[in-house]
N, C-alpha and C positions, 0 to 999 in steps of 0.2 A: 660307361663304355671303356673298354681296356685301352691302354695306351697303344699307339700305332707305330709301326716301324716303317720308314721309307727308304727304298734303295733306287738308284738311278744309274743306267748305263746305256750310253749311246742311243738315247731316245726311248729306252724301255725303263719303266718305273714300276715300283710295286709298293703296296701298302697293306699292312696287316689289318684284317677286318675283325669284328667281333666274332666270338666263337659261335654266335647264333647263326651265322651265315655258312651253310654247308652245301651249296649248289651254285652251279655256274649260271643258271637262269636268274635273271634279275626279277626282283619282286617289287613292283611299283606300288603295291598297296601299302607298303610300309612308310610312304611319304607322310611326314607329320603335317598336322593342320596349322603349324605356326606360320607357314608361308602365307596363309590367307585368314589369319586370326580375326582381323578387323571385319572382313565381309561375314564370316561365319557368326561372330558374336552379334552382328547386327540383325542377322535373321533370328537369332534366339530372342532378341528384344522384341521383334515383331510378333513372334509366336506367343510370348508372354502376354502381349495386348490382346491377341486373338483369344487366348484362354479365358479372358474376362468377359468375352463378348462384346468388345469395344468396336467402335465404328471408325472408318477412315475418312468420312465425309467432311468437307470443309464447312465452316460456319458461313452464314449469309455474307458476311463481310470479307470471307476469304482468309480470315486469320485462324491459325491452329489454336484449337482448345485443348486443355490438359487431357480430356477424355477421348480427343480425336487424334489418333496416331495412324500411321500406314498399317494396312493389313495386306498390302500389295507390295512385293519385292521384285524389282527387275535387276537382273545381273547381265551387264553387257561387256562385250569385249570381242576382239578379233578371234578367228578360229585358232584353237589351240591354247588359249590363255587359261582354261581350267574352269570355265563357267559351270558346266555340268558337275565337275568334280566338287566345286564348293557347295552347290546344292545338295549333292548326295552325301558329302561329308556331314553337313548340317543334319540331314535326315537321319544318318547313321548315329550320330551323337544323340539326337533327340529320341530315337528308338531305343537306345541303350538306356538313357536316362528314364524314359517312361516305363521300361521293363523293370528297372530297379525300383521305381516308385510303385509299380503295380504289385510287386513282390512284397512291398511293405504296406499293402492294403491302400496304396495311393491311387492317383488317377490312372485310368486305362490309356494305353498309348493311342496317339491319333491315327487316322487313316492316312497312309502315305500313297498317293496316286501320282503316277509318272507317265508322261506321254511325250513323243518327239515327232515334230513334223518332218515332212520328207521333201526333198528338192527334185526328185526324179518323177514320182507318180502324183497326179492331182487326185488324191483320195479325200473327198470332203470329210471333215471331223476326224481325220485319221488319228491325230494325237489325243483328242478328247475321247475317241472310242477306245483307244489303247489304254488310257488312264482308267477309265471306268470299267472296262473289261477286267482290269486288274483288281478292281474292287470286287467284282463278281467272283474272281479266282480266289481272292483272300477270304471272303465271307463263307465260301463253300468248303473251307478246310475244317477238319474235326474240331480243332481247338476254338473255332469261332462259331460253333453251332448256336450257342445262347445268344451271341450278338447277332447272328443272321435272323433269329426269331424277332428280336427287338427292332432291327432295321426294317424287316418286312412289315411288321405291324405299323411302324411309323409312316412308311412309304404308302401303304394302302390306305391309312387313315387320311393322309395329306392329299393323296392323288386319286384314289378310287381306281376306275378303269383307265385313267390316263397313263398308268404305269405301263399298260400293254403298248400304248403308242410310243413310249420312250424306247421300249425294247426293240422296236422296229428300226431305230437308228443306232442304238447300242445294244447289239444282241446279247452281250455278256451279262446284261442286267436282268435277263429273264430268270435267272436262278435267284437273284436278290429279291425281285418283286414277286416271285412265284407265279408269273403270268407268261403267256406265249405272245410272241410278236404278231399279233393278229389284228390289233386295232387300226383301221385304215386312217390315213393322214387327213382325209376330208378335202375340202376345197383347197386348190393350190394357193389361191390368194391369201388364205388364212394360215397356211402351213408354217411359215417362218415364225410368226408370232406365237402360234400355238406351241411350237417346239421350244421357244425361249421360255415361255411361262411354265411348261411342264419340266423343263431341265431346272429352272430355278426352284421350283417346288421340290424336285427330287433332292437337290443339294441341300436345300434348307431342312429337309426331313432328315437327312443322315448326319448333318452337322450338328453336334450338340456339345454342351460344356464337358461332359464326360468323354466325348469322342470327337474332338475337332477334326477337320479335313485339311490336309496339306496338299495342294495340288500344284505339281511342278510340270510346266510345259516347256520343252526345249525347242530351240531353233525356230523361234516365232517369226523370224524374218521369212520363213516359208509357209507361214499360216495362210490358209485359204480364206476367201471372203466369208463363206458360210460359218467357219469357225470363229472368225473374228466377230462376227455379229452375235453369235452365241455367247462368246466371252464378254462382249459389252454388256449384254443383258444380264449376265451373272454378276459381273464385278460392279455394276452400278445399281444393284438391287439394295435398296435401303433397308429392307426387312431381313436380310441375310446376316447371320452372325456365325462365329466359330469356323470361318473359312480363311485360310492363308493361301495366298496365290503367289507362286514364284515363277517368273517368266525369264527365260534366258534367250538372248538373240545377239546377232552380230550387226552392230549399227552400220558398218561399212557395206553390208549387203542389203540394208533396208532403206527403201526410198520413200518419198512422200506418197507415192502411189500404192505402197505395200499395205495390204488390208490392216494389219495390226498397227501400223503407223497411224492410220486415221482413227482407229478405235482408241488408241493411247491418248491422242489429243483430247477426245471426248471425256475420257475417264479422268485426266488430270485437271480438267476444268472444275470437277466437283469433289475429287478426292486427293488425299495426301498419298503420294507414291514414293517409296524408297527406291533410290537408284544407286547401284554399285557398278562402277566401271573397273573392269580387271585389264591390267596391261600385261605385257611380258615381264618375266622375272628380271630383276636387276642383276648386275654381275655377281654381287654379293649373294643374293638370293639363289642364283643358279648354282653357286658353290654349295650352298646349304642343300639344295635339292640333290646334287650328285652325291654329297656326303651322306644324305639319308638313304639314298638307294643302295650305296656301297656299305652302308653301316660303319662309317669310319669318321674320324675327326676331320673338320674342315681345312685345318691348315696342312693336312698331308696330301691334298690332291689338287693343288693350285694349278699345275700345267694341264691336267685333264679337265678340270672345270673351266679354264680359260679357253681351251679348244672347243668345248661343248658351247660355251656362250658365243664364241666367234662364229660357229657354224649356224646357230639357231637364234641368236639375239634374244635368248631367254624365253622362247616359246616352249611351253611345257610339252606339248604333243611332239614337237620336232625333237626336243632334247631326249625324250623317252625313245624315240626311233633311232637316234644317233647312237645312244648307248646300247640299245638292242642290236643294231646292226654291227657294232664293234664286237659284241659277244659272238654273233653268228660267224663273223669273219676272223675270229681268233685275235682281234686287236684288244680285247678286254677279256681276261681270263682269271678265274678264281681257282687257286690251288688248295685242295683239301689237305694236302701234306703240310704245306707251310702257312696255311690260313691267310694267304696274301692274294689281294688283287693285283694283277699285272696288266700293264697296257703298254701299247706301242703307238707312239704319235708320229714317228718318222714317215713322212710322205702320206699322212692319213687322209689328206684331201683327195688323193689319187685313188685311194682304196675304198672310200665311202661313196655311196650314191649321190648324184648331183640333185635329187629332189626327194621329198618324202614319199611321193607316190611311187617313184621308181624303186625306192628301198623296200617299200612294203610289197610291191609287185614281185620283186625278186624272191622275197621271203615266201610269198604265196605259191610261186612256181615250183618251189622245193617241196610242197606239199604232196601227199598221194593224189593221184588223178581224180578219184571220186570226191575227195575233199575239195579239190579245186572246182569240180563240177558243182558241188553243193553251194560253195561260196558264190560262184558265178551266177547260178540261178537265183540265189537270195538277192544278189546285188541288182538283178533286173526285175525284181518283184517289188519289194518295199523294204524299209529298214529292218522290220522284224517279221518273221514268219514262223508258224507253228510247224511241228515236226511232221505231222501226217500230210500237210500240203506240200511241203518240200520233198517228202519222200515220194508221193505220188508223181510229182513233176520230174524227179530223177528217173522214175520207172518209165513214164512216157517219153523221156528222152532216150530210151533205149538202154538204160543202165540197170542190170540186175544186181541188187545188193541186199544182203541179209539185214533186216531192221536192226538186230542187235548190234552188228558190225558198224552199221550206219550211225547209230547212237553214239558209239565209241569215237567215231571220227569227229562228230560234232563236239563231243566233250573234250576232245583233243585240242580242237580249234579254241574252245573256251579257255582251257589251261594255257595255251600259248598267247592269249590276249587278243585274239581276232574276233571272237564272238563273246556275247554275254548271255547268261541263262540263269534265272532265278531258281533257287532250290524248290523243286516240286513242279516247276513250270515246264510246259513242253514248247515254249516259244523261244526262239533264238534272235538276238539282235547283234548288229555290228557294234564293235566296241568303240569305233569313231567313224565319222564320215570319210576320213582319209582312207581308211581300210576298205570301205565300201567302193570308193572311187577306184582303188587299186584292183579289187575284184572285178569291177565293171570293165577295167581296161585289159582283163585277161582274154576277152574276145576281140580279135583284130578288127580294126575299123574297115569300112567299105561293105562289099557284098557278104562276107562271112557274118558280120555283125547284124546286118539288115536281115539276112535269112534267119539267123538265130532268134531275132526279136519277133519276126512275123510268126514262126512256128510256135514260139512260146505264147504269143497272143492267141493264137488258135486254141492252145491246150487250156489256157486260163479261161477263155470264153466258154469252152465246153464245161469245164468244171464249174464256173460261175452259174451256168444255166441249170446245173443239176440240183436236185433237192438238197438243201443244206449249204449251197454255194454261197459265198460271201460277195457283197457288193464290190469289194476292192478288186477282186479277180476281174470283173467286167471292166472297171475303170483302167487297170493296168493293162488288160487286153486291148482296150481301144487306144491307149497311148502307143502301145508297140505297132499295132496295125496302121494307125494314122501316120506314124514316122516311116513306115517301110512299104506299104501297099503299092503306091504309085511307082517307087523305085523298082520294085520287083515286077511291075506290070500285072498286078492282080486285078481281078474283076471288081466293079464298084459295089455290087450288091452285098457282099459279105461286109465290107466296112460300113455300109449304111446300116445294116442290121445290128452290128456291134455298137455303133455309136448312137443308134436310137434307143437300144436297151440301156446303154450307159446314161443317156439323157433322161430316160424315164425314171431310172432308179435314183438319180441325183434329184429329180424333181420330187420324188416321193418322200425325200427327207429334207425338203426345202433348201437344197443347195443349188439355187438357181443360176449362179455364175458358172459352176461346173456343168450343169445341164446345158447352158447356152453354148458353152465351148464344144461339147460333143455334138449336140444337135446342129451346131453351125457347120461342123465338118460333114455330117450326114447330108446337109443341104447342098454343100459344095459338091459332093459325090453325085447327088441326084441331078444337079445341073449339068454334069458331064454326060448323062444319058441322053439319047436322041429325043425321046418323046415320053418322059416319065409318066405324065398324067394319063397316058394311054397304055404303055407297056407295063407299068407297075403302079396302077392307081391306088390301091389300098395303102401300099407302102409309103407312096409320096404323100397321100393325104395325111397319114398319121404323122409323118415328120413335120409337115407344114403346120397341122393343128397343134402339135406339141410345142413347136418352137414359138409360134404365136402366143400361146398361153404363158410360156416361160419369159419372153421378152416383156409382155405386158405386166407380169407379176414383178419384174425387175424395174418397172416404171419407165421403160423405153418405148414410149407411146408411138413415136414416129416410125421406128423400125418395125414394131409389132404391127402397125396398121399397114405398112407397105407389104409385109409378108401376107397379112391377112387379106388384103385386097386380091392378092393373087389366088388365094382360096376361093374367094367370092366369085372370081371370074372363071376358074378352072373346074371347081367342083361340080359333079354331075347331078347331085341330089340336094334338095333344099335342106334336109336334115344333116347334110354334111357341112353346110355353110353355117347353121345356126350357132353351134358352139363357139365358132370364131367371133360372130356378131356379138353374142352375149359377153364373151371375155373382153371385147373392146369396149363395150358399154360399161361394164363394172370397173374396168381400169380407169376411165375418165372420172367415175365417181370417186375412186380412191385418191385421185389427184385434185379432188374438190371442184371439178368442172361438172357440177351436178346438172347444170341446165343442158349442156352438151350431151351428157350421158342419157338424160331423159329423152332428149330429141332423137338420139341414135335408136333408143328403144322403140319410140313411136314410129320412126321411119321403117323399122323392121316389121312391126306389128301391121303397119298399113300395107306392106308388101304381102303379108300373109292374110290380108283382109280381116284383121282383128282389131282395127282401131279406125274410128271415123275420121274423115278428112273435112277440114273446114270448121269454122266456129260454129255455124247453125247446126250442122250435123253433130258436132261434139256435144252441144247442150241438149239436143233432142235425144241423142243416144243416152246421155247422163240421166235425163228425166225418165226415159223408158226403162232403163236398167234399174234405177232407183225404185220405181213403183213396182216392178216385177219382184225384186229382191224383198222389199218391204212386205208385200203380200205373202210371198213364199215363207219368209221367216215367221210371220205371225201365224200362218197356217200349220207350220211344221213344228213338231217338238224337237227338242235337242236329241233325243234317242233316235228319232226318225233321220235326223241330219247325220248323226254319227253312223247310222247303218247304211249310208250310201256307199256304193261299191268303191274299190280302188281303182284310180285312173290307170289305164294300161296304154293309152294312146301317147306314144313318145313325142309326136309333134305337139300335141296339146300341153304336155309337160314343159316344153320349151316355150310355148306361148305363155304359160303361167309364170315361167321365169322371167320373160321380158316385161310382163305386166307388173310383177313384183318389183323388178328393177326400176321401171318407170315411176311407179307409185312412191318408192323409197326416195328416189332422187327428186321428185316433184315436191315431196313433203319438205325436203332440205331447202328447196327453193322458195318455200311458201305458196306453191302453186296448188290450191285446194282442188281445183277442177281436174288437173292431172292426176292428183292423188285419189279422188273419188272415182274417176273413170277407171283407173287401173284396179282399184279395190272391187268395185261392182262388177267388172268384166271377169275378174278372177272368181268371184262368187257364182256367176252365171256358168262359167265353164265347169266348175266344181260340181254344180247341180246336174249339169247335162252329162259330163264324162266321168264323174267320180271324184273322190277325194284323193289328194296327195299331201306331201309335206308342205307344199307352198300354199295349200288352203289355210294353213295355220296363219300365215301372213294376211290372207284375204279377211279372215274372221276377226283378226286383231285390228285391221284397218276399219272395219265396220264398228268395232267397239269405240274406236277414236271418233267416229262420226257421231255416235250416240252421246259421247262426253260433250262434243262441241255443241249439241242442241240441248244439253243438260238433262238428257235422259239416262239417269244414273242407274235405273233398274235394268234398262237394255244394256247398258255398258257392262254391268256385273254379269249379265247372262252370257254375253258374247266373249267376254274375257275368259269365263269358265269353259265355254265351248271351245275356244282356241286352245286352252290347255289340254283339253281332252283329245283333240285331233292331234296336237303335238305328241301326246303320249302314245297314240295309236300308231304313228309313223316313226316313233323314236326320233323326232326331228330335233336333236340336241342343238344343231346349229342355229335354230330359230328360237330357242328357249330364252336366251338373254333378251332378245328384243321383246318377246311377249311378256316377260316379267317387268321389263323396264316401262313398257306402256302402261301396265297396271299401277306401277308404283309412281311414275311421274305424273300421269293425268288423273289417277283416281285416289289412291292411298295417301298421297302427299297432303291432301286436304284434311286428313284425319290424324291418327296417332303418329307422332314423330318416331316412337320406338318401333311401331309396325313398318313404317315406310323405309326406315334405315335397314331393317332386316331384309326387306325385299330388294332393296338396292344392292345389298351384299350378296344375295342370292344370284342376282342378275350379273353382278360382277364376276363372280366365281364361275358361273356357267359360260359367259362370254370368253373368259380367259382360257378355260379348259377345252373349249371347242375351237378356239382360235378366232372367234368373232370379237377381235379386240376393239373394233369400233364401238359396238354396243356395250361390251363389257366395261371398257374405260369410260364410256359416256355415262354408264350407271354409277361408276365410281366418282365422277366429278359431280354428278347430280346429288349423290349422297353427301359429300363434303359441302356442297353449297347449301344443302338442306340444313346441315349442322350449323353453318355460319348464320342462316336465317333463323334458326331455333335458338340462338343466344349462346352456342357453345364458345368456350374460351378461345379467343382469336389466335393465340400462340399455337395451340394444338391444331386448330383448323389449318393454319398456314403451313405447319410442318407436314400435314397430310397432303396439302396442295403441292408443296415442294417435291415430295416424293413422287406424286402423281405426274407432275410435269417431266420428271426424269424419265419415268416409264414411257410417257407419250413421245418423248424425243427418241428413246431407244427403239420403240415399236413404230415410230414414224406415222402416228395416227394424227395427221396435221389438223383434220377437221375438228377433232375434239380438243386439240392442243390450243387452237386459237380461242375457242370458247372459254377453256379453262383459265387461260391467262387473264381474260376479261373478268371472270368470276373471282379469281384470286386478288386482283387489283383492289377491289373494294376493302378487303381486310387489311392488306398491305398499307393503303392509305390511312386507314383508321388507326393502325398501330404506329404510323410514322415511319414505316420502312420502305415505302414506295420510292422508287428511284426516278420517277418522272412526275411532273406537275400535272394536276388534275386537268387543266384546261388545254395543255399543250400535248397531252397524250394523244397519239395518232388514232383517229376513229377510222376503221376499215371501210373501204369503198364497198358498195353494194350494186355495182353497175349491172352486173349480169344475174343477180338474185342468187348467186351461189354461196353467199356467206351470211344469209339471213340471220341465223341463230348467233353467229359471232357478233354481228352488229347489234342484235336485240340486247345481248348481255352487256356489250360495250355501253350502250346508251342507258340501260337499266342501272348499271354500276355508277354512272355519273349522276343520274337522277337520285339515287340513294345518298351519294356523298354530298350533293348540293343541298338536300334536306338536312342531313346530320349536321352540316357545318353552317346552315342558315343562309346559304347563297341561293335564294328562291328564284331570282332572275335567271340564273344558270340552270336551275332545276327545271323551270318552265321550258326553257329551250330544249333540254334533253326529253322532256315528257312529250313535247309536240312532235319531235322526231320519232319518238318510240311508238306513239299511238297507232299509226297505220300499219306498222310492222307487227305489232303484237296483238292486233285485232283478232287474227285467227288462232292465236295461241292460248289455249285454256287451261294451261297447267297452273299449279299453285305457285311454282317458282317465278313465273313471268306474270301471270294474270293478277294474282292477289297482290304481289309486291308493286307491280306497275299501277294498279288502281290505287292502292294505299298511299304511295309516295306522291302520286299525281294529285290525289284529293287533298293531301296536306299542303302541297305546293299552292294549289288554287286557294285554299283556305287562308294561308298566311298572306298571299298577294291580295286577297279580298280585304284584309285588314289594313295592309300597308298602302295599297293603291286606292282603297275605299271604293272598289267596283263590285256592285251587286252580282254582276254576270259571273264573276269568279266564284262567288259564294254559291250560286246555283250549280256551276259546274262541279264544285266540290261536293255538294249534296248528291247530285246524280251519281257520282262515283261511289260515294258512301253507300248509297242504296244498292248499287250493283254488287259491292263486296258483301253486303248483308245477304243479298239474294243468293250469292254463290255459297256463302257459309251455310244458309238454310238448306240448300240442295245437296252440297258436296261434302261438308264437314266442318268441324268447329275449330280447327286449330288457328284460324285467323280472327276469332270472335273478339279477342282483346283489341285487335287493331280496329275492328268495327266500332268498339266502344271508345277508342282514342279519338276516331274521326267524330263520332257524335259528340264527344266533349268539346272538341276543337270547334264544331259548327255552333254548339250552344254558346261558346265564348264570343262568337261574332254577333249574336243576336240580343245582346244587352240583357242577358238573364242575371238573376240574383247571384251574387258571388258564392253564396253557400251551395247553390244548385250546380254551378260550374265546377266548384271545388270538389263536391261529392262525385260528379261525373268522372272528372279526371282521376281521383283517387280510386274509384272502383276499377277504372281501366288499368291504372298502374298496378293495383293489387292482383288483378287477373294476369297481367303480363309476368309479374314476379312469381306467381304460383306456377305458371307454366314454363318458367325458366327463361323467358324472353327478356334478358337484361337490357338489350339495345332499345326495345320498345318502351320499357319501364323508364330507362334514362330519358329517351326522346319525349315521352309523355310528360315527364317532370319538367324538361326544358320548356315545352310548349305551355304547361300550366304556369310556369314562372313568367314566361313572356307575356301571357294574358294579364296576369295581375300587374306586371310592370306597365302594361298599357293603360292602367288606371292611374292617370296623372295626379301629381300633387295638387293641382288646381281643382281637382274634383274632390280629392280626400283632403278637405281643408283643415281637419284636425290633425295636429302633430301625432296624436296617439294613433289615429287611423293610419297615418303614413308609416309609423313605426310598425303597427300590426302588419301592413302590407310588406314592408321590407323583411320582417321576420318570416312571414309566409313564403316569400320568394326565396329567402335564404335556405329554408328547409327543403324546397323543391330542388334548388340548385345543388345543395349538398347531396340529395338523393340522387340526382343525375350524375354528379361527380362520382359517387360511389358505385353507381350501377355501371358506368363506363369503365371505371378502374377494374371492377371485378371482371368485365368483359375482355379486358386487355386492350382497349381502344385508347392508347396513349396520347395519340394526337387529338382525340376528342377531349380527353382530360385536360390537356394544355389548353385547348380552346376554351373550355369552361373556365379555367383559371384566369385567362386573359380577359374574357368578356365579363365575367361575373364575379371576379375575385372579391369585390366589396361585399357581396351578399354571402359568399362563403364565410367571410369574417363575422358577419353579423349572426349567422346561424351558429357559428362556433361560440360566440359570446353568449347567445341565448341558452345553449346547451349547458355551458358552464354555470350560468345563473340558475338554471333549473336544477342542476346537480346540487348546488349550494342550498337552495331552498328545500330540496328533498331531504338533504342531510340534516337541515334544521328542523324538519318535522312537518313542513307544509305540504299539502296534497295538491294534485293538479286542479281539483275543484276549487280550492281556495285561490289558485292563480286566476282562474276563470271569474270567480266573483269580484276579486280585487279589480281586474281589468274592466269589468262591466261597470263598477261604481265610478270609474275614471271617466266613462264615456257619457256624452250627452244622451238623452232619452231617444230611443229609436234606432240606435246604432249597435245594439248588442249583437245583431246577426253577424256584423262584420268581424267582431272579436271571435265569435264561435267558429269562423272560417279558420282563423289562426289556431285556435285551440284544438279543433277537430283534426286538422291536418297534422299538427304536432303530434297528437296522440297516435293517429294512424301511422305515421312515419316511424315513431318509436316501436310500434307493434311490429312493423315490417322488419325493422333492425333485429328485434328479438327472434323472429321467424327464420331470418337468414342465419 
C-alpha cells in the first residue's frame, strides 16, 4: 500500500488512498478476513474432518476420541457482529480452493447450500427449502450436467419412489430427482417420521467423499418447530457422513422455548459441537475495519475510526451504515483528483441518523418510487422472492412497469447493497435484516399498513391457489389476513378459508405446529358465527376434523379430545364422526395407552353394532366366527379369495379400520381374545363386502393364529395370501407389519441369514412409508436376533446405540422401552451397564399396556442369571415371565424363555436335590424339541445342551455325558453361537466338578477330572472372549482361575511331548497303565475331550 498523507483543518481531515480506489461508493467486499481469522480457520478444520467421513458422536463415556471431532459448527453473536459474513467468507475461500484443486485434477468442490429463517412469516421449512432449492438450481446448470446424472442415480437408488414425496415439501428438488411432486404424504400420524427418514436418505445419497455437503442455515433463533425436528433427525443420524452443518443465531433472541434451543440440547448430549461466539469489534479492530474500507494505513484515520467506534461500539453492520450515510451526506468524500478521502467530523452527531433503521429508511426513500414499491412488497412477503412473483405482485398493485426496466431497478438495488442476487438466479434477498425492517417501515403504521397487508394477503391467496402456486404464498396470506381482518371489519368466511387452506398445507408436509396455529385461528373465526354447524356445516366440519387430527398428532390428547367431543355431538352423519373417533383411538395407542385405545375402538364398534357386548356374547361370537372362517378358508382356494370384489362401502371401510386398531392394540396388551375377535370380524366383513387394504391386516392376523397352534403349513399359506392382497391394493403402509410378522414368528426359527434379510426389508419399508413403529420394531428385532445368534457384542451394542438415538428422535416410545431392555443384556455381559442387575427398575404392568417391555425386561434378567450362575435369581425371573410369555410363540421369546428356564430348573435340581425341578426341566426341554421339529432348526444345539444337562443329572457314565456336551458345543460353534458354546462348556465343567474327590479316590482320577474341567473352562473363557462378553470373562477368571492355570500347564506339557516325538495315543496308553483296572473309561473322557477341543481350535 502506498504511503498516506493526512491533512486536517477545522474538523476536516483527508487521507490519501491507494490508487486502486477510484469511486466515491464504498466497497465493503474488500474487508479482509484477518478480523475473523480464528473463526474461519476453525471452520476449515471441521471441513477437513468431514472430508475424511469422520463422526462427531461422543464415545459412551462422553470422552472425545481422536477420530470423533465436530462436524457441526455454531456461530453465535448479537445482530450485526458478522456471523453470516464469517460463514460466507469461509465458503468463498473453500470454493476458491476447491476450484484450484479441481483444475489440478483434485477433488471436486463441495455442495454449498444456504438458507435463512424469517422472523415475519411462519413458513415451515423455509430455510431448508431455500437451501435445497438452491441445490436444484445449481445442478441444473450446464456445467453440472454430469453431476446431475450422478446425483439423480444415487437418489433414485437410495430412495426409489420416496423421492417424489420429498419433492412435495421441497419443490426445487423435482429437477434433481427427475420426479414430479405427486407422491401423497399418507397417514398424518406417520408424516413427520416419514419426512425425517426420506430427508436423511436424500442427504446421505448426495453427500459423498468426492462431493461433501456444507449446509449453512442462518437466523436459527427464528427456526420453526417442524424445521428443528427435521434438523434433529438429520444431525443425529449416525449413518450420515460427509455433511458439515453451520448454524448461525443470536443467543440473546433465543429462549429455552425456542425450537432449535431444545434440539441443540439433544444434539449436544450425543455429539461434539463447535461453538464460536462473535462479539463486536474492539476499538483497534474497528480502526482496521475502517482502514480496509478506505484502503489506507491505520495510523492515518484515528479521528474517523474513533468516531465510528463511539457511535457503533464496534458493531459491523452499524459501522458500515455510518460510513455509508457519511458518504451519502457528503461527510465522507473521495476526490479522484487528489486521490484523498476527506471527512468532516464537526457536529457529526447532529448530521447522522439516530438509529440504523432510520438511516436505511432515509436512504430507501431517495430511491425511485417503483424500486421503493418493490422493496416494500418484498419486505411484506419473505426474506427472498423470485422475480416473476414480485413482478406479478407489482402489477396487481396497479403499477405498470416494463420487465426489462424492472430488472434494472432490482440490479441497482443489488449494486447499492440493499438486495443480494446470485449470478444466474432470479431470486432476490435482503442483504440484512435491518434493511428489510427499514423497507417494512416505509408503509405508515395504522390503517394504511393494515389495508396494504390485507390486500396483499388477498393477492397472495389467489396466486397460491393457482396451478403452480407455492405454499409460502398461502402462509403469508394467512398471516396478513389474520393480523388485519378484524381491524378492518372483514367477514369471517374468507379468513376461515385462508386459514383452513394454510392448515391443510402445513399438515400435508408434517408441520403440525404451524398447522395448529392457522387452524386455531380458523376455529376462533368459526366461533364468531352465530350457528356455524347449521349455516356453514361442511366448512365447520372440515375445520374441526382437521384440527382434531393435528392436535392428536402433536400428542395434545386432552385438547384433541375436547374438540373431538364437539364433533361427536354436533356432526349430523355417523360417517362424519368416525374419522375423529378413529384418530382419537390411534392417538392413545401412540402414547402407549394400548388398553384405552382398544376400549375406545370397541365402544365405537358396539355403537355401530359390529362388536358383541358382554363376556358370554363375546366368546360365543368368537366361536361362531372362527368356525365360519375355518370352513370358508378350507373350502376356498387362494385364487378364489383374491378374486373377491373390492370393498366400496365407506362405512364398512371404517369398521375395518376400527377392528384393525382394536386387534393391534389388543395384541400389545396380550389380550388374545380381543385380537382374535378383531381379526375374525375383519375376515367376515372382507368376505361379505369385498377386499380392501385392511384385509391384509386381517389375513396376517389369521397367520399369527395358525402359528400359535403350530399350524406351520396354514401360516405359510396365509402369509403368502396377505402378501398378494397387499400387492393388489398397493398397501405399502401395511407392508412392514406383514413382513415383520413372517420374520418374527416364522422365519426366525430357521436360517439366521434369511431372517435378517427379512427384518431389513421390513425396516426399510416401514421407514419409507412412515410406519416407524413397525419399521423400528423390525430393526430392534433384527439386532436382538444378531445378539442371540452369537454376533460380536461390541458391534451389536453399536447398532443398538444408533437405534436408540433414532427411537428418541422419532419418539417411538413403545419400541424404545423394549429396545432398552434388549440392549441391557449385552451391556451387562460386556461390563458397560450403568445399573446393577437386581436394582434395575422393572416396569410396571398394571394396565397391560407394556406387556412386551416387561417380557424383555424379565427375559434379559433370566438370561443374565443363568450366564452368571445366579440360579435363584433366574428362577424368580422365570416364574414371573412364564404367564406373560405363554401366548408369545416367537423364537426370540419362546425358545429363549424355554431354554434358560429349563437350564435354571436343571441346575437347581442338582443344587437343591429336588426331583420336581428335574421334571420341570425335562418338560421344557421336550417343548423346545417339539418347537424345533415343527418350526425350524436354529435352536437344535440348545436342545442338545439341555439333553446333555439332563443326562448329567441322571448319574450317566462320564463318557456319555462328556460326549453329549461335546456334540452340543460343537454344533453351537458350527452355527456361530459362541455364547451357547461357552455356556455349554461351563455347564460341562460344573458337572465334572460335582464329582467330588471322595468319589474319585485315586489322585490320578482327580487330576484327570481337573484337566478335563480346565479344558472346558478354557474353552468357555475363549468363547466368551471372542463374543466380547468381558464381564463373563472376568467372572470365569474369578470363579475358575485355578482350572485355567491347570489347562494352560497341560497344554504346555502336551506341546513339549509333541516336540519330543510322542503322539496323543502314547499319552493315552501311558495314562491307562497308571490307572487301576476298570478305570480306563474315565481317562478316555479326558483324552477325547482334549482332542475334540484342539480340533475346534483348529477349525476356528
